[in-house]
Predicted model as a PDB file, atoms N, CA, C, CB and O in Angstrom, pLDDT in the B-factor column:
MODEL        1                                                                  
ATOM      1  N   UNK A   1     106.360  85.017  78.190  1.00 48.00           N  
ATOM      2  CA  UNK A   1     106.089  83.859  79.007  1.00 48.00           C  
ATOM      3  C   UNK A   1     104.595  83.834  79.359  1.00 48.00           C  
ATOM      4  CB  UNK A   1     106.969  83.872  80.285  1.00 48.00           C  
ATOM      5  O   UNK A   1     104.042  84.846  79.790  1.00 48.00           O  
ATOM      6  N   UNK A   2     103.960  82.705  79.180  1.00 53.00           N  
ATOM      7  CA  UNK A   2     102.540  82.567  79.459  1.00 53.00           C  
ATOM      8  C   UNK A   2     102.304  82.500  80.959  1.00 53.00           C  
ATOM      9  CB  UNK A   2     101.970  81.321  78.770  1.00 53.00           C  
ATOM     10  O   UNK A   2     103.011  81.797  81.682  1.00 53.00           O  
ATOM     11  N   UNK A   3     101.318  83.229  81.409  1.00 69.00           N  
ATOM     12  CA  UNK A   3     100.942  83.210  82.822  1.00 69.00           C  
ATOM     13  C   UNK A   3      99.808  82.226  83.040  1.00 69.00           C  
ATOM     14  CB  UNK A   3     100.534  84.618  83.303  1.00 69.00           C  
ATOM     15  O   UNK A   3      98.846  82.191  82.273  1.00 69.00           O  
ATOM     16  N   UNK A   4      99.928  81.433  84.083  1.00 71.00           N  
ATOM     17  CA  UNK A   4      98.827  80.584  84.496  1.00 71.00           C  
ATOM     18  C   UNK A   4      97.886  81.447  85.311  1.00 71.00           C  
ATOM     19  CB  UNK A   4      99.322  79.340  85.309  1.00 71.00           C  
ATOM     20  O   UNK A   4      98.340  82.182  86.188  1.00 71.00           O  
ATOM     21  N   UNK A   5      96.624  81.383  85.058  1.00 83.00           N  
ATOM     22  CA  UNK A   5      95.647  82.069  85.891  1.00 83.00           C  
ATOM     23  C   UNK A   5      94.720  81.013  86.475  1.00 83.00           C  
ATOM     24  CB  UNK A   5      94.846  83.147  85.078  1.00 83.00           C  
ATOM     25  O   UNK A   5      93.825  80.506  85.799  1.00 83.00           O  
ATOM     26  N   UNK A   6      94.951  80.696  87.726  1.00 89.00           N  
ATOM     27  CA  UNK A   6      94.162  79.681  88.404  1.00 89.00           C  
ATOM     28  C   UNK A   6      93.009  80.297  89.178  1.00 89.00           C  
ATOM     29  CB  UNK A   6      95.037  78.871  89.337  1.00 89.00           C  
ATOM     30  O   UNK A   6      92.033  79.617  89.494  1.00 89.00           O  
ATOM     31  N   UNK A   7      93.122  81.579  89.481  1.00 91.00           N  
ATOM     32  CA  UNK A   7      92.070  82.296  90.194  1.00 91.00           C  
ATOM     33  C   UNK A   7      91.447  83.319  89.257  1.00 91.00           C  
ATOM     34  CB  UNK A   7      92.626  82.984  91.472  1.00 91.00           C  
ATOM     35  O   UNK A   7      92.146  83.995  88.503  1.00 91.00           O  
ATOM     36  N   UNK A   8      90.135  83.422  89.311  1.00 91.00           N  
ATOM     37  CA  UNK A   8      89.492  84.474  88.530  1.00 91.00           C  
ATOM     38  C   UNK A   8      89.752  85.811  89.211  1.00 91.00           C  
ATOM     39  CB  UNK A   8      87.959  84.211  88.378  1.00 91.00           C  
ATOM     40  O   UNK A   8      90.161  85.851  90.372  1.00 91.00           O  
ATOM     41  N   UNK A   9      89.518  86.892  88.499  1.00 91.00           N  
ATOM     42  CA  UNK A   9      89.696  88.219  89.094  1.00 91.00           C  
ATOM     43  C   UNK A   9      88.747  88.421  90.266  1.00 91.00           C  
ATOM     44  CB  UNK A   9      89.474  89.315  88.043  1.00 91.00           C  
ATOM     45  O   UNK A   9      89.100  89.092  91.236  1.00 91.00           O  
ATOM     46  N   UNK A  10      87.544  87.849  90.192  1.00 94.00           N  
ATOM     47  CA  UNK A  10      86.580  87.965  91.297  1.00 94.00           C  
ATOM     48  C   UNK A  10      87.098  87.238  92.543  1.00 94.00           C  
ATOM     49  CB  UNK A  10      85.199  87.390  90.877  1.00 94.00           C  
ATOM     50  O   UNK A  10      87.001  87.761  93.654  1.00 94.00           O  
ATOM     51  N   UNK A  11      87.648  86.035  92.357  1.00 94.00           N  
ATOM     52  CA  UNK A  11      88.214  85.297  93.490  1.00 94.00           C  
ATOM     53  C   UNK A  11      89.403  86.044  94.078  1.00 94.00           C  
ATOM     54  CB  UNK A  11      88.638  83.883  93.059  1.00 94.00           C  
ATOM     55  O   UNK A  11      89.543  86.144  95.297  1.00 94.00           O  
ATOM     56  N   UNK A  12      90.252  86.564  93.210  1.00 92.00           N  
ATOM     57  CA  UNK A  12      91.428  87.282  93.671  1.00 92.00           C  
ATOM     58  C   UNK A  12      91.040  88.512  94.479  1.00 92.00           C  
ATOM     59  CB  UNK A  12      92.299  87.683  92.491  1.00 92.00           C  
ATOM     60  O   UNK A  12      91.672  88.808  95.493  1.00 92.00           O  
ATOM     61  N   UNK A  13      90.015  89.228  94.047  1.00 94.00           N  
ATOM     62  CA  UNK A  13      89.610  90.445  94.755  1.00 94.00           C  
ATOM     63  C   UNK A  13      89.149  90.143  96.183  1.00 94.00           C  
ATOM     64  CB  UNK A  13      88.493  91.154  93.987  1.00 94.00           C  
ATOM     65  O   UNK A  13      89.241  91.007  97.055  1.00 94.00           O  
ATOM     66  N   UNK A  14      88.657  88.937  96.428  1.00 95.00           N  
ATOM     67  CA  UNK A  14      88.210  88.567  97.770  1.00 95.00           C  
ATOM     68  C   UNK A  14      89.369  88.348  98.739  1.00 95.00           C  
ATOM     69  CB  UNK A  14      87.367  87.315  97.701  1.00 95.00           C  
ATOM     70  O   UNK A  14      89.230  88.611  99.933  1.00 95.00           O  
ATOM     71  N   UNK A  15      90.502  87.875  98.246  1.00 93.00           N  
ATOM     72  CA  UNK A  15      91.603  87.545  99.147  1.00 93.00           C  
ATOM     73  C   UNK A  15      92.788  88.495  99.052  1.00 93.00           C  
ATOM     74  CB  UNK A  15      92.069  86.161  98.873  1.00 93.00           C  
ATOM     75  O   UNK A  15      93.708  88.419  99.866  1.00 93.00           O  
ATOM     76  N   UNK A  16      92.777  89.369  98.088  1.00 90.00           N  
ATOM     77  CA  UNK A  16      93.915  90.268  97.860  1.00 90.00           C  
ATOM     78  C   UNK A  16      94.295  91.068  99.100  1.00 90.00           C  
ATOM     79  CB  UNK A  16      93.599  91.218  96.728  1.00 90.00           C  
ATOM     80  O   UNK A  16      95.481  91.223  99.394  1.00 90.00           O  
ATOM     81  N   UNK A  17      93.331  91.566  99.814  1.00 90.00           N  
ATOM     82  CA  UNK A  17      93.608  92.400 100.977  1.00 90.00           C  
ATOM     83  C   UNK A  17      94.172  91.663 102.175  1.00 90.00           C  
ATOM     84  CB  UNK A  17      92.377  93.083 101.383  1.00 90.00           C  
ATOM     85  O   UNK A  17      94.649  92.299 103.115  1.00 90.00           O  
ATOM     86  N   UNK A  18      94.132  90.341 102.168  1.00 90.00           N  
ATOM     87  CA  UNK A  18      94.597  89.546 103.300  1.00 90.00           C  
ATOM     88  C   UNK A  18      96.054  89.114 103.179  1.00 90.00           C  
ATOM     89  CB  UNK A  18      93.734  88.333 103.451  1.00 90.00           C  
ATOM     90  O   UNK A  18      96.620  88.547 104.113  1.00 90.00           O  
ATOM     91  N   UNK A  19      96.656  89.385 102.030  1.00 87.00           N  
ATOM     92  CA  UNK A  19      98.024  88.914 101.786  1.00 87.00           C  
ATOM     93  C   UNK A  19      99.050  89.999 102.096  1.00 87.00           C  
ATOM     94  CB  UNK A  19      98.176  88.453 100.334  1.00 87.00           C  
ATOM     95  O   UNK A  19      98.717  91.184 102.117  1.00 87.00           O  
ATOM     96  N   UNK A  20     100.299  89.594 102.336  1.00 81.00           N  
ATOM     97  CA  UNK A  20     101.349  90.567 102.659  1.00 81.00           C  
ATOM     98  C   UNK A  20     101.554  91.589 101.550  1.00 81.00           C  
ATOM     99  CB  UNK A  20     102.656  89.849 102.934  1.00 81.00           C  
ATOM    100  O   UNK A  20     101.348  91.296 100.372  1.00 81.00           O  
ATOM    101  N   UNK A  21     101.957  92.777 101.938  1.00 79.00           N  
ATOM    102  CA  UNK A  21     102.241  93.879 101.022  1.00 79.00           C  
ATOM    103  C   UNK A  21     103.701  94.280 101.165  1.00 79.00           C  
ATOM    104  CB  UNK A  21     101.307  95.093 101.296  1.00 79.00           C  
ATOM    105  O   UNK A  21     104.315  94.011 102.198  1.00 79.00           O  
ATOM    106  N   UNK A  22     104.263  94.917 100.146  1.00 76.00           N  
ATOM    107  CA  UNK A  22     105.632  95.427 100.282  1.00 76.00           C  
ATOM    108  C   UNK A  22     105.710  96.442 101.424  1.00 76.00           C  
ATOM    109  CB  UNK A  22     106.108  96.072  98.956  1.00 76.00           C  
ATOM    110  O   UNK A  22     104.798  97.247 101.617  1.00 76.00           O  
ATOM    111  N   UNK A  23     106.799  96.394 102.168  1.00 72.00           N  
ATOM    112  CA  UNK A  23     106.949  97.285 103.313  1.00 72.00           C  
ATOM    113  C   UNK A  23     107.606  98.605 102.942  1.00 72.00           C  
ATOM    114  CB  UNK A  23     107.753  96.608 104.390  1.00 72.00           C  
ATOM    115  O   UNK A  23     107.538  99.569 103.704  1.00 72.00           O  
ATOM    116  N   UNK A  24     108.238  98.655 101.781  1.00 72.00           N  
ATOM    117  CA  UNK A  24     108.941  99.863 101.373  1.00 72.00           C  
ATOM    118  C   UNK A  24     110.374  99.906 101.856  1.00 72.00           C  
ATOM    119  CB  UNK A  24     108.215 101.062 101.872  1.00 72.00           C  
ATOM    120  O   UNK A  24     111.110 100.836 101.527  1.00 72.00           O  
ATOM    121  N   UNK A  25     110.780  98.916 102.629  1.00 75.00           N  
ATOM    122  CA  UNK A  25     112.154  98.854 103.105  1.00 75.00           C  
ATOM    123  C   UNK A  25     113.078  98.423 101.975  1.00 75.00           C  
ATOM    124  CB  UNK A  25     112.276  97.890 104.298  1.00 75.00           C  
ATOM    125  O   UNK A  25     112.664  97.668 101.095  1.00 75.00           O  
ATOM    126  N   UNK A  26     114.307  98.885 101.984  1.00 78.00           N  
ATOM    127  CA  UNK A  26     115.246  98.451 100.954  1.00 78.00           C  
ATOM    128  C   UNK A  26     115.588  96.970 101.134  1.00 78.00           C  
ATOM    129  CB  UNK A  26     116.528  99.308 100.995  1.00 78.00           C  
ATOM    130  O   UNK A  26     115.531  96.434 102.240  1.00 78.00           O  
ATOM    131  N   UNK A  27     115.937  96.340 100.048  1.00 72.00           N  
ATOM    132  CA  UNK A  27     116.301  94.926 100.102  1.00 72.00           C  
ATOM    133  C   UNK A  27     115.858  94.229  98.842  1.00 72.00           C  
ATOM    134  CB  UNK A  27     115.687  94.247 101.328  1.00 72.00           C  
ATOM    135  O   UNK A  27     115.819  94.827  97.767  1.00 72.00           O  
ATOM    136  N   UNK A  28     115.529  92.977  98.976  1.00 73.00           N  
ATOM    137  CA  UNK A  28     115.104  92.197  97.821  1.00 73.00           C  
ATOM    138  C   UNK A  28     113.766  92.681  97.287  1.00 73.00           C  
ATOM    139  CB  UNK A  28     115.018  90.723  98.182  1.00 73.00           C  
ATOM    140  O   UNK A  28     112.930  93.208  98.022  1.00 73.00           O  
ATOM    141  N   UNK A  29     113.588  92.485  95.983  1.00 75.00           N  
ATOM    142  CA  UNK A  29     112.334  92.845  95.343  1.00 75.00           C  
ATOM    143  C   UNK A  29     111.205  91.985  95.904  1.00 75.00           C  
ATOM    144  CB  UNK A  29     112.435  92.683  93.811  1.00 75.00           C  
ATOM    145  O   UNK A  29     111.364  90.774  96.060  1.00 75.00           O  
ATOM    146  N   UNK A  30     110.073  92.602  96.206  1.00 75.00           N  
ATOM    147  CA  UNK A  30     108.921  91.896  96.746  1.00 75.00           C  
ATOM    148  C   UNK A  30     108.264  91.081  95.638  1.00 75.00           C  
ATOM    149  CB  UNK A  30     107.909  92.887  97.376  1.00 75.00           C  
ATOM    150  O   UNK A  30     108.020  91.609  94.553  1.00 75.00           O  
ATOM    151  N   UNK A  31     107.979  89.831  95.882  1.00 82.00           N  
ATOM    152  CA  UNK A  31     107.356  88.959  94.890  1.00 82.00           C  
ATOM    153  C   UNK A  31     105.875  89.282  94.754  1.00 82.00           C  
ATOM    154  CB  UNK A  31     107.547  87.483  95.271  1.00 82.00           C  
ATOM    155  O   UNK A  31     105.227  89.698  95.714  1.00 82.00           O  
ATOM    156  N   UNK A  32     105.350  89.085  93.552  1.00 87.00           N  
ATOM    157  CA  UNK A  32     103.938  89.316  93.284  1.00 87.00           C  
ATOM    158  C   UNK A  32     103.105  88.297  94.053  1.00 87.00           C  
ATOM    159  CB  UNK A  32     103.640  89.236  91.766  1.00 87.00           C  
ATOM    160  O   UNK A  32     103.270  87.092  93.859  1.00 87.00           O  
ATOM    161  N   UNK A  33     102.214  88.765  94.921  1.00 90.00           N  
ATOM    162  CA  UNK A  33     101.434  87.884  95.781  1.00 90.00           C  
ATOM    163  C   UNK A  33     100.536  86.947  94.968  1.00 90.00           C  
ATOM    164  CB  UNK A  33     100.590  88.710  96.744  1.00 90.00           C  
ATOM    165  O   UNK A  33     100.391  85.775  95.316  1.00 90.00           O  
ATOM    166  N   UNK A  34      99.941  87.449  93.904  1.00 91.00           N  
ATOM    167  CA  UNK A  34      99.045  86.595  93.108  1.00 91.00           C  
ATOM    168  C   UNK A  34      99.823  85.453  92.461  1.00 91.00           C  
ATOM    169  CB  UNK A  34      98.322  87.425  92.022  1.00 91.00           C  
ATOM    170  O   UNK A  34      99.355  84.315  92.445  1.00 91.00           O  
ATOM    171  N   UNK A  35     100.996  85.747  91.933  1.00 91.00           N  
ATOM    172  CA  UNK A  35     101.820  84.710  91.315  1.00 91.00           C  
ATOM    173  C   UNK A  35     102.227  83.670  92.348  1.00 91.00           C  
ATOM    174  CB  UNK A  35     103.066  85.326  90.658  1.00 91.00           C  
ATOM    175  O   UNK A  35     102.193  82.473  92.065  1.00 91.00           O  
ATOM    176  N   UNK A  36     102.609  84.109  93.533  1.00 92.00           N  
ATOM    177  CA  UNK A  36     103.019  83.181  94.582  1.00 92.00           C  
ATOM    178  C   UNK A  36     101.856  82.281  95.002  1.00 92.00           C  
ATOM    179  CB  UNK A  36     103.560  83.952  95.794  1.00 92.00           C  
ATOM    180  O   UNK A  36     102.019  81.068  95.135  1.00 92.00           O  
ATOM    181  N   UNK A  37     100.691  82.877  95.209  1.00 93.00           N  
ATOM    182  CA  UNK A  37      99.532  82.097  95.626  1.00 93.00           C  
ATOM    183  C   UNK A  37      99.106  81.112  94.544  1.00 93.00           C  
ATOM    184  CB  UNK A  37      98.372  83.022  95.975  1.00 93.00           C  
ATOM    185  O   UNK A  37      98.738  79.977  94.849  1.00 93.00           O  
ATOM    186  N   UNK A  38      99.154  81.533  93.287  1.00 94.00           N  
ATOM    187  CA  UNK A  38      98.790  80.632  92.206  1.00 94.00           C  
ATOM    188  C   UNK A  38      99.817  79.515  92.050  1.00 94.00           C  
ATOM    189  CB  UNK A  38      98.650  81.403  90.900  1.00 94.00           C  
ATOM    190  O   UNK A  38      99.458  78.409  91.646  1.00 94.00           O  
ATOM    191  N   UNK A  39     101.073  79.773  92.358  1.00 94.00           N  
ATOM    192  CA  UNK A  39     102.086  78.724  92.363  1.00 94.00           C  
ATOM    193  C   UNK A  39     101.794  77.681  93.427  1.00 94.00           C  
ATOM    194  CB  UNK A  39     103.466  79.321  92.586  1.00 94.00           C  
ATOM    195  O   UNK A  39     101.945  76.483  93.185  1.00 94.00           O  
ATOM    196  N   UNK A  40     101.380  78.127  94.595  1.00 95.00           N  
ATOM    197  CA  UNK A  40     101.014  77.210  95.682  1.00 95.00           C  
ATOM    198  C   UNK A  40      99.810  76.364  95.263  1.00 95.00           C  
ATOM    199  CB  UNK A  40     100.697  78.000  96.989  1.00 95.00           C  
ATOM    200  O   UNK A  40      99.806  75.147  95.453  1.00 95.00           O  
ATOM    201  N   UNK A  41      98.798  77.004  94.698  1.00 94.00           N  
ATOM    202  CA  UNK A  41      97.604  76.285  94.250  1.00 94.00           C  
ATOM    203  C   UNK A  41      97.965  75.274  93.167  1.00 94.00           C  
ATOM    204  CB  UNK A  41      96.540  77.271  93.727  1.00 94.00           C  
ATOM    205  O   UNK A  41      97.507  74.132  93.204  1.00 94.00           O  
ATOM    206  N   UNK A  42      98.781  75.687  92.210  1.00 95.00           N  
ATOM    207  CA  UNK A  42      99.194  74.795  91.120  1.00 95.00           C  
ATOM    208  C   UNK A  42      99.907  73.570  91.662  1.00 95.00           C  
ATOM    209  CB  UNK A  42     100.104  75.534  90.133  1.00 95.00           C  
ATOM    210  O   UNK A  42      99.642  72.448  91.228  1.00 95.00           O  
ATOM    211  N   UNK A  43     100.795  73.779  92.594  1.00 95.00           N  
ATOM    212  CA  UNK A  43     101.550  72.668  93.165  1.00 95.00           C  
ATOM    213  C   UNK A  43     100.633  71.649  93.831  1.00 95.00           C  
ATOM    214  CB  UNK A  43     102.566  73.187  94.170  1.00 95.00           C  
ATOM    215  O   UNK A  43     100.812  70.446  93.644  1.00 95.00           O  
ATOM    216  N   UNK A  44      99.659  72.110  94.601  1.00 94.00           N  
ATOM    217  CA  UNK A  44      98.738  71.186  95.256  1.00 94.00           C  
ATOM    218  C   UNK A  44      97.776  70.542  94.267  1.00 94.00           C  
ATOM    219  CB  UNK A  44      97.956  71.909  96.335  1.00 94.00           C  
ATOM    220  O   UNK A  44      97.444  69.364  94.398  1.00 94.00           O  
ATOM    221  N   UNK A  45      97.336  71.296  93.296  1.00 93.00           N  
ATOM    222  CA  UNK A  45      96.398  70.775  92.310  1.00 93.00           C  
ATOM    223  C   UNK A  45      97.033  69.654  91.473  1.00 93.00           C  
ATOM    224  CB  UNK A  45      95.911  71.909  91.396  1.00 93.00           C  
ATOM    225  O   UNK A  45      96.369  68.674  91.135  1.00 93.00           O  
ATOM    226  N   UNK A  46      98.308  69.805  91.147  1.00 94.00           N  
ATOM    227  CA  UNK A  46      98.999  68.819  90.307  1.00 94.00           C  
ATOM    228  C   UNK A  46      99.663  67.715  91.121  1.00 94.00           C  
ATOM    229  CB  UNK A  46     100.040  69.509  89.454  1.00 94.00           C  
ATOM    230  O   UNK A  46      99.983  66.656  90.581  1.00 94.00           O  
ATOM    231  N   UNK A  47      99.872  67.950  92.408  1.00 96.00           N  
ATOM    232  CA  UNK A  47     100.516  66.956  93.251  1.00 96.00           C  
ATOM    233  C   UNK A  47     101.987  66.768  92.934  1.00 96.00           C  
ATOM    234  CB  UNK A  47      99.810  65.651  93.120  1.00 96.00           C  
ATOM    235  O   UNK A  47     102.501  65.652  93.007  1.00 96.00           O  
ATOM    236  N   UNK A  48     102.673  67.855  92.582  1.00 96.00           N  
ATOM    237  CA  UNK A  48     104.083  67.777  92.210  1.00 96.00           C  
ATOM    238  C   UNK A  48     104.978  68.217  93.366  1.00 96.00           C  
ATOM    239  CB  UNK A  48     104.357  68.637  90.970  1.00 96.00           C  
ATOM    240  O   UNK A  48     104.520  68.819  94.337  1.00 96.00           O  
ATOM    241  N   UNK A  49     106.245  67.906  93.235  1.00 97.00           N  
ATOM    242  CA  UNK A  49     107.231  68.380  94.211  1.00 97.00           C  
ATOM    243  C   UNK A  49     107.484  69.864  93.979  1.00 97.00           C  
ATOM    244  CB  UNK A  49     108.563  67.570  94.109  1.00 97.00           C  
ATOM    245  O   UNK A  49     107.271  70.372  92.878  1.00 97.00           O  
ATOM    246  N   UNK A  50     107.936  70.550  95.013  1.00 96.00           N  
ATOM    247  CA  UNK A  50     108.208  71.983  94.873  1.00 96.00           C  
ATOM    248  C   UNK A  50     109.201  72.248  93.748  1.00 96.00           C  
ATOM    249  CB  UNK A  50     108.743  72.555  96.188  1.00 96.00           C  
ATOM    250  O   UNK A  50     109.049  73.219  93.007  1.00 96.00           O  
ATOM    251  N   UNK A  51     110.212  71.398  93.613  1.00 96.00           N  
ATOM    252  CA  UNK A  51     111.248  71.609  92.591  1.00 96.00           C  
ATOM    253  C   UNK A  51     110.719  71.471  91.165  1.00 96.00           C  
ATOM    254  CB  UNK A  51     112.380  70.627  92.799  1.00 96.00           C  
ATOM    255  O   UNK A  51     111.365  71.927  90.221  1.00 96.00           O  
ATOM    256  N   UNK A  52     109.556  70.850  90.998  1.00 96.00           N  
ATOM    257  CA  UNK A  52     108.973  70.662  89.666  1.00 96.00           C  
ATOM    258  C   UNK A  52     108.000  71.769  89.283  1.00 96.00           C  
ATOM    259  CB  UNK A  52     108.267  69.332  89.599  1.00 96.00           C  
ATOM    260  O   UNK A  52     107.343  71.682  88.246  1.00 96.00           O  
ATOM    261  N   UNK A  53     107.903  72.793  90.096  1.00 95.00           N  
ATOM    262  CA  UNK A  53     107.007  73.915  89.819  1.00 95.00           C  
ATOM    263  C   UNK A  53     107.470  74.639  88.552  1.00 95.00           C  
ATOM    264  CB  UNK A  53     106.960  74.897  91.028  1.00 95.00           C  
ATOM    265  O   UNK A  53     108.654  74.954  88.433  1.00 95.00           O  
ATOM    266  N   UNK A  54     106.563  74.910  87.599  1.00 93.00           N  
ATOM    267  CA  UNK A  54     106.970  75.608  86.368  1.00 93.00           C  
ATOM    268  C   UNK A  54     107.602  76.967  86.656  1.00 93.00           C  
ATOM    269  CB  UNK A  54     105.768  75.792  85.447  1.00 93.00           C  
ATOM    270  O   UNK A  54     107.264  77.630  87.636  1.00 93.00           O  
ATOM    271  N   UNK A  55     108.511  77.361  85.798  1.00 92.00           N  
ATOM    272  CA  UNK A  55     109.268  78.603  85.979  1.00 92.00           C  
ATOM    273  C   UNK A  55     108.403  79.852  85.916  1.00 92.00           C  
ATOM    274  CB  UNK A  55     110.343  78.697  84.939  1.00 92.00           C  
ATOM    275  O   UNK A  55     108.835  80.906  86.383  1.00 92.00           O  
ATOM    276  N   UNK A  56     107.197  79.776  85.356  1.00 91.00           N  
ATOM    277  CA  UNK A  56     106.343  80.971  85.267  1.00 91.00           C  
ATOM    278  C   UNK A  56     105.952  81.492  86.646  1.00 91.00           C  
ATOM    279  CB  UNK A  56     105.081  80.660  84.458  1.00 91.00           C  
ATOM    280  O   UNK A  56     105.552  82.649  86.777  1.00 91.00           O  
ATOM    281  N   UNK A  57     106.061  80.659  87.669  1.00 92.00           N  
ATOM    282  CA  UNK A  57     105.730  81.082  89.026  1.00 92.00           C  
ATOM    283  C   UNK A  57     106.932  81.659  89.757  1.00 92.00           C  
ATOM    284  CB  UNK A  57     105.168  79.918  89.809  1.00 92.00           C  
ATOM    285  O   UNK A  57     106.804  82.086  90.905  1.00 92.00           O  
ATOM    286  N   UNK A  58     108.078  81.681  89.129  1.00 90.00           N  
ATOM    287  CA  UNK A  58     109.285  82.175  89.763  1.00 90.00           C  
ATOM    288  C   UNK A  58     110.050  81.028  90.394  1.00 90.00           C  
ATOM    289  CB  UNK A  58     108.951  83.238  90.809  1.00 90.00           C  
ATOM    290  O   UNK A  58     109.697  79.862  90.216  1.00 90.00           O  
ATOM    291  N   UNK A  59     111.096  81.362  91.130  1.00 93.00           N  
ATOM    292  CA  UNK A  59     111.884  80.314  91.780  1.00 93.00           C  
ATOM    293  C   UNK A  59     111.028  79.509  92.759  1.00 93.00           C  
ATOM    294  CB  UNK A  59     113.086  80.928  92.511  1.00 93.00           C  
ATOM    295  O   UNK A  59     110.270  80.081  93.542  1.00 93.00           O  
ATOM    296  N   UNK A  60     111.150  78.188  92.711  1.00 95.00           N  
ATOM    297  CA  UNK A  60     110.322  77.363  93.578  1.00 95.00           C  
ATOM    298  C   UNK A  60     110.600  77.650  95.051  1.00 95.00           C  
ATOM    299  CB  UNK A  60     110.555  75.888  93.279  1.00 95.00           C  
ATOM    300  O   UNK A  60     109.714  77.501  95.893  1.00 95.00           O  
ATOM    301  N   UNK A  61     111.838  78.064  95.364  1.00 95.00           N  
ATOM    302  CA  UNK A  61     112.180  78.356  96.756  1.00 95.00           C  
ATOM    303  C   UNK A  61     111.379  79.548  97.275  1.00 95.00           C  
ATOM    304  CB  UNK A  61     113.684  78.631  96.893  1.00 95.00           C  
ATOM    305  O   UNK A  61     110.997  79.575  98.445  1.00 95.00           O  
ATOM    306  N   UNK A  62     111.124  80.528  96.419  1.00 93.00           N  
ATOM    307  CA  UNK A  62     110.344  81.697  96.820  1.00 93.00           C  
ATOM    308  C   UNK A  62     108.895  81.310  97.065  1.00 93.00           C  
ATOM    309  CB  UNK A  62     110.427  82.796  95.753  1.00 93.00           C  
ATOM    310  O   UNK A  62     108.290  81.743  98.045  1.00 93.00           O  
ATOM    311  N   UNK A  63     108.339  80.497  96.175  1.00 94.00           N  
ATOM    312  CA  UNK A  63     106.953  80.043  96.346  1.00 94.00           C  
ATOM    313  C   UNK A  63     106.836  79.215  97.614  1.00 94.00           C  
ATOM    314  CB  UNK A  63     106.481  79.221  95.120  1.00 94.00           C  
ATOM    315  O   UNK A  63     105.870  79.363  98.363  1.00 94.00           O  
ATOM    316  N   UNK A  64     107.809  78.343  97.865  1.00 95.00           N  
ATOM    317  CA  UNK A  64     107.795  77.524  99.071  1.00 95.00           C  
ATOM    318  C   UNK A  64     107.865  78.395 100.331  1.00 95.00           C  
ATOM    319  CB  UNK A  64     108.963  76.528  99.049  1.00 95.00           C  
ATOM    320  O   UNK A  64     107.174  78.130 101.315  1.00 95.00           O  
ATOM    321  N   UNK A  65     108.704  79.433 100.291  1.00 93.00           N  
ATOM    322  CA  UNK A  65     108.828  80.334 101.439  1.00 93.00           C  
ATOM    323  C   UNK A  65     107.507  81.042 101.716  1.00 93.00           C  
ATOM    324  CB  UNK A  65     109.940  81.365 101.197  1.00 93.00           C  
ATOM    325  O   UNK A  65     107.096  81.164 102.870  1.00 93.00           O  
ATOM    326  N   UNK A  66     106.833  81.513 100.651  1.00 92.00           N  
ATOM    327  CA  UNK A  66     105.508  82.127 100.836  1.00 92.00           C  
ATOM    328  C   UNK A  66     104.553  81.124 101.458  1.00 92.00           C  
ATOM    329  CB  UNK A  66     104.941  82.640  99.490  1.00 92.00           C  
ATOM    330  O   UNK A  66     103.804  81.465 102.374  1.00 92.00           O  
ATOM    331  N   UNK A  67     104.572  79.893 100.973  1.00 95.00           N  
ATOM    332  CA  UNK A  67     103.674  78.859 101.517  1.00 95.00           C  
ATOM    333  C   UNK A  67     103.945  78.623 103.000  1.00 95.00           C  
ATOM    334  CB  UNK A  67     103.835  77.538 100.736  1.00 95.00           C  
ATOM    335  O   UNK A  67     103.023  78.546 103.812  1.00 95.00           O  
ATOM    336  N   UNK A  68     105.212  78.513 103.333  1.00 94.00           N  
ATOM    337  CA  UNK A  68     105.584  78.277 104.731  1.00 94.00           C  
ATOM    338  C   UNK A  68     105.143  79.429 105.625  1.00 94.00           C  
ATOM    339  CB  UNK A  68     107.096  78.074 104.853  1.00 94.00           C  
ATOM    340  O   UNK A  68     104.631  79.208 106.723  1.00 94.00           O  
ATOM    341  N   UNK A  69     105.342  80.659 105.153  1.00 90.00           N  
ATOM    342  CA  UNK A  69     104.961  81.820 105.964  1.00 90.00           C  
ATOM    343  C   UNK A  69     103.450  81.973 106.098  1.00 90.00           C  
ATOM    344  CB  UNK A  69     105.543  83.081 105.364  1.00 90.00           C  
ATOM    345  O   UNK A  69     102.954  82.352 107.159  1.00 90.00           O  
ATOM    346  N   UNK A  70     102.726  81.681 105.034  1.00 89.00           N  
ATOM    347  CA  UNK A  70     101.265  81.816 105.088  1.00 89.00           C  
ATOM    348  C   UNK A  70     100.606  80.688 105.879  1.00 89.00           C  
ATOM    349  CB  UNK A  70     100.693  81.850 103.679  1.00 89.00           C  
ATOM    350  O   UNK A  70      99.491  80.843 106.377  1.00 89.00           O  
ATOM    351  N   UNK A  71     101.298  79.550 105.994  1.00 91.00           N  
ATOM    352  CA  UNK A  71     100.737  78.394 106.688  1.00 91.00           C  
ATOM    353  C   UNK A  71     100.841  78.518 108.203  1.00 91.00           C  
ATOM    354  CB  UNK A  71     101.433  77.133 106.233  1.00 91.00           C  
ATOM    355  O   UNK A  71     100.172  77.781 108.928  1.00 91.00           O  
ATOM    356  N   UNK A  72     101.669  79.436 108.690  1.00 82.00           N  
ATOM    357  CA  UNK A  72     101.823  79.530 110.147  1.00 82.00           C  
ATOM    358  C   UNK A  72     100.930  80.595 110.720  1.00 82.00           C  
ATOM    359  CB  UNK A  72     103.267  79.818 110.520  1.00 82.00           C  
ATOM    360  O   UNK A  72     100.928  80.813 111.932  1.00 82.00           O  
TER     361      UNK A  72                                                      
ENDMDL                                                                          
END                                                                             
C-alpha cells in the first residue's frame, strides 16, 4: 500500500515530540502518530468528508478521534 507523505522528515522532526505516545498499558494498538496527523492534513487539504479519507490513513474514525483530541 502506498503511503502519502505530506510532511517532510524535517517538518515531522519539529512536531514529533509534541504528539501523544503509547502509554504501555494493555488494550488497543496505538495508532502511528505521523499517519494520523497526515490523514488530518490530507482531509483539510482536499476538503473531503471524514468518511472519504483514503484507506492508507487507517479507519477514518480513528483519524477523526485523533483530530478531536488534538483540537481540545
